[in-house]
MIDOSE-1310 file (N, C-alpha, C; in nm, 2 decimals, decimal comma, always signed):
residues 88
xxxx	+11,73/+10,50/+13,18/+11,60/+10,38/+13,25/+11,54/+10,27/+13,10; +11,53/+10,12/+13,14/+11,50/+10,05/+13,11/+11,37/+10,09/+13,06; +11,37/+10,00/+12,92/+11,22/+10,04/+12,88/+11,15/+9,84/+12,82; +11,07/+9,80/+12,86/+11,00/+9,71/+12,77/+10,95/+9,73/+12,62
xxxx	+10,95/+9,69/+12,57/+10,90/+9,69/+12,38/+10,88/+9,55/+12,33; +10,78/+9,56/+12,26/+10,75/+9,49/+12,23/+10,82/+9,46/+12,06; +10,93/+9,42/+12,06/+11,02/+9,40/+11,96/+10,93/+9,37/+11,84; +10,86/+9,26/+11,81/+10,73/+9,20/+11,72/+10,70/+9,34/+11,59
xxxx	+10,66/+9,43/+11,73/+10,60/+9,61/+11,67/+10,73/+9,60/+11,55; +10,85/+9,56/+11,65/+10,93/+9,66/+11,49/+11,00/+9,60/+11,33; +10,93/+9,50/+11,39/+10,97/+9,32/+11,29/+10,84/+9,42/+11,16; +10,71/+9,42/+11,25/+10,58/+9,45/+11,16/+10,58/+9,54/+11,10
xxxx	+10,66/+9,68/+11,11/+10,68/+9,77/+11,07/+10,76/+9,82/+10,99; +10,90/+9,70/+11,03/+11,02/+9,74/+10,95/+10,94/+9,58/+10,84; +10,88/+9,50/+10,75/+10,88/+9,47/+10,64/+10,69/+9,50/+10,62; +10,62/+9,58/+10,68/+10,44/+9,60/+10,63/+10,49/+9,70/+10,53
xxxx	+10,63/+9,78/+10,49/+10,58/+9,86/+10,29/+10,60/+9,75/+10,23; +10,70/+9,68/+10,19/+10,74/+9,56/+10,11/+10,57/+9,50/+10,08; +10,57/+9,45/+10,24/+10,42/+9,35/+10,19/+10,32/+9,45/+10,13; +10,28/+9,55/+10,21/+10,19/+9,66/+10,13/+10,21/+9,67/+9,95
xxxx	+10,32/+9,68/+9,89/+10,29/+9,73/+9,78/+10,31/+9,59/+9,69; +10,36/+9,46/+9,77/+10,35/+9,28/+9,67/+10,22/+9,31/+9,67; +10,15/+9,32/+9,76/+9,97/+9,27/+9,77/+9,92/+9,38/+9,65; +9,94/+9,48/+9,65/+9,89/+9,57/+9,57/+9,80/+9,63/+9,62
xxxx	+9,79/+9,65/+9,77/+9,63/+9,77/+9,92/+9,76/+9,85/+9,88; +9,61/+9,95/+9,92/+9,61/+10,09/+9,96/+9,76/+10,13/+10,06; +9,80/+10,23/+9,99/+9,91/+10,26/+10,11/+9,90/+10,38/+10,25; +9,82/+10,44/+10,22/+9,72/+10,55/+10,28/+9,75/+10,55/+10,41
xxxx	+9,77/+10,57/+10,50/+9,84/+10,53/+10,67/+9,74/+10,53/+10,72; +9,62/+10,56/+10,70/+9,43/+10,44/+10,74/+9,45/+10,25/+10,74; +9,49/+10,26/+10,60/+9,48/+10,13/+10,55/+9,66/+10,07/+10,58; +9,75/+10,11/+10,59/+9,85/+10,05/+10,63/+9,86/+10,02/+10,85
xxxx	+9,81/+10,12/+10,91/+9,82/+10,11/+11,02/+9,69/+10,00/+11,05; +9,55/+9,95/+10,99/+9,44/+9,83/+10,96/+9,55/+9,75/+10,96; +9,66/+9,71/+10,88/+9,75/+9,58/+10,79/+9,78/+9,52/+10,97; +9,87/+9,63/+11,01/+9,99/+9,66/+11,11/+9,89/+9,67/+11,27
xxxx	+9,81/+9,63/+11,31/+9,75/+9,65/+11,40/+9,64/+9,49/+11,40; +9,65/+9,45/+11,28/+9,59/+9,30/+11,24/+9,63/+9,18/+11,24; +9,77/+9,22/+11,19/+9,91/+9,16/+11,19/+9,93/+9,12/+11,33; +9,92/+9,26/+11,41/+10,00/+9,25/+11,54/+9,92/+9,16/+11,63
xxxx	+9,78/+9,16/+11,64/+9,66/+9,06/+11,70/+9,69/+8,98/+11,70; +9,77/+8,93/+11,60/+9,72/+8,76/+11,52/+9,90/+8,71/+11,57; +9,96/+8,78/+11,66/+10,12/+8,76/+11,67/+10,17/+8,75/+11,77; +10,20/+8,68/+11,84/+10,27/+8,64/+11,97/+10,31/+8,81/+12,05
xxxx	+10,28/+8,84/+12,13/+10,42/+8,94/+12,16/+10,51/+8,91/+12,23; +10,60/+8,97/+12,19/+10,79/+8,94/+12,18/+10,89/+9,05/+12,25; +10,87/+9,04/+12,40/+10,88/+9,22/+12,46/+11,08/+9,16/+12,54; +11,13/+9,24/+12,48/+11,25/+9,29/+12,57/+11,28/+9,38/+12,66
xxxx	+11,33/+9,38/+12,74/+11,38/+9,55/+12,84/+11,54/+9,51/+12,75; +11,51/+9,68/+12,71/+11,63/+9,76/+12,65/+11,63/+9,89/+12,67; +11,78/+9,90/+12,66/+11,82/+10,04/+12,70/+11,81/+10,12/+12,55; +11,83/+10,26/+12,54/+11,78/+10,26/+12,44/+11,92/+10,29/+12,32
xxxx	+11,88/+10,23/+12,23/+12,06/+10,20/+12,17/+12,06/+10,08/+12,11; +12,00/+10,01/+12,27/+12,04/+9,89/+12,20/+11,90/+9,75/+12,14; +11,76/+9,88/+12,13/+11,66/+9,77/+12,07/+11,71/+9,72/+11,91; +11,76/+9,84/+11,82/+11,75/+9,80/+11,69/+11,88/+9,61/+11,66
xxxx	+11,97/+9,63/+11,75/+12,07/+9,52/+11,75/+11,98/+9,38/+11,80; +11,92/+9,40/+11,88/+11,83/+9,27/+11,95/+11,71/+9,21/+11,86; +11,63/+9,31/+11,80/+11,56/+9,30/+11,65/+11,62/+9,28/+11,54; +11,71/+9,28/+11,49/+11,75/+9,30/+11,37/+11,85/+9,10/+11,42
xxxx	+11,91/+9,06/+11,50/+11,90/+8,91/+11,56/+11,81/+8,80/+11,61; +11,70/+8,93/+11,58/+11,59/+8,81/+11,65/+11,50/+8,83/+11,51; +11,49/+8,91/+11,39/+11,40/+8,93/+11,28/+11,39/+8,79/+11,24; +11,49/+8,77/+11,18/+11,51/+8,67/+11,10/+11,42/+8,48/+11,13
xxxx	+11,37/+8,56/+11,30/+11,36/+8,40/+11,34/+11,21/+8,41/+11,37; +11,15/+8,53/+11,32/+11,01/+8,60/+11,36/+10,96/+8,54/+11,22; +11,05/+8,61/+11,12/+10,99/+8,64/+10,99/+10,91/+8,60/+10,91; +10,90/+8,47/+10,90/+10,83/+8,37/+10,83/+10,68/+8,43/+10,90
xxxx	+10,64/+8,42/+11,02/+10,52/+8,44/+11,04/+10,52/+8,56/+11,06; +10,59/+8,62/+11,06/+10,52/+8,80/+11,03/+10,46/+8,87/+10,94; +10,57/+8,77/+10,84/+10,51/+8,80/+10,63/+10,36/+8,71/+10,66; +10,36/+8,64/+10,72/+10,25/+8,58/+10,69/+10,12/+8,58/+10,76
xxxx	+10,14/+8,65/+10,83/+10,01/+8,77/+10,90/+9,98/+8,85/+10,83; +10,09/+8,98/+10,82/+10,07/+9,08/+10,75/+10,05/+9,04/+10,60; +10,03/+8,98/+10,56/+10,00/+8,91/+10,42/+9,83/+8,88/+10,40; +9,81/+8,79/+10,54/+9,67/+8,77/+10,58/+9,58/+8,89/+10,57
xxxx	+9,61/+9,00/+10,66/+9,62/+9,12/+10,72/+9,57/+9,26/+10,56; +9,66/+9,21/+10,50/+9,64/+9,30/+10,42/+9,54/+9,24/+10,33; +9,55/+9,18/+10,32/+9,40/+9,10/+10,19/+9,28/+9,12/+10,26; +9,28/+9,08/+10,39/+9,13/+9,17/+10,50/+9,16/+9,35/+10,48
xxxx	+9,21/+9,38/+10,45/+9,17/+9,55/+10,46/+9,19/+9,56/+10,29; +9,19/+9,51/+10,18/+9,24/+9,51/+10,05/+9,06/+9,48/+10,04; +9,02/+9,40/+10,12/+8,88/+9,39/+10,04/+8,80/+9,45/+10,08; +8,80/+9,48/+10,25/+8,76/+9,60/+10,31/+8,79/+9,74/+10,38
xxxx	+8,83/+9,81/+10,30/+8,92/+9,96/+10,35/+8,82/+10,02/+10,42; +8,88/+10,09/+10,50/+8,80/+10,22/+10,60/+8,78/+10,35/+10,50; +8,88/+10,37/+10,42/+8,85/+10,50/+10,40/+8,82/+10,53/+10,29; +8,75/+10,65/+10,31/+8,66/+10,68/+10,22/+8,65/+10,69/+10,02
């Protein structure tokens, strides 16, 4: 069955760890998910309808088009989380 998938999520998650490491933000799961959520809320969703297995080839083809925006959004989100971490 076909599914609608926001491939912006795939792009965000594929670069998240790299951004976290570059900015020296806590890489616990809570902080990483906070960064991803903030970034995704500031990025336009890009939905595609895909069959299983087709998603990653489409994501890779479109990733470069949105990578600059994603990196910018992740960087801003990481700075927010770095200043206000929610973990103990």
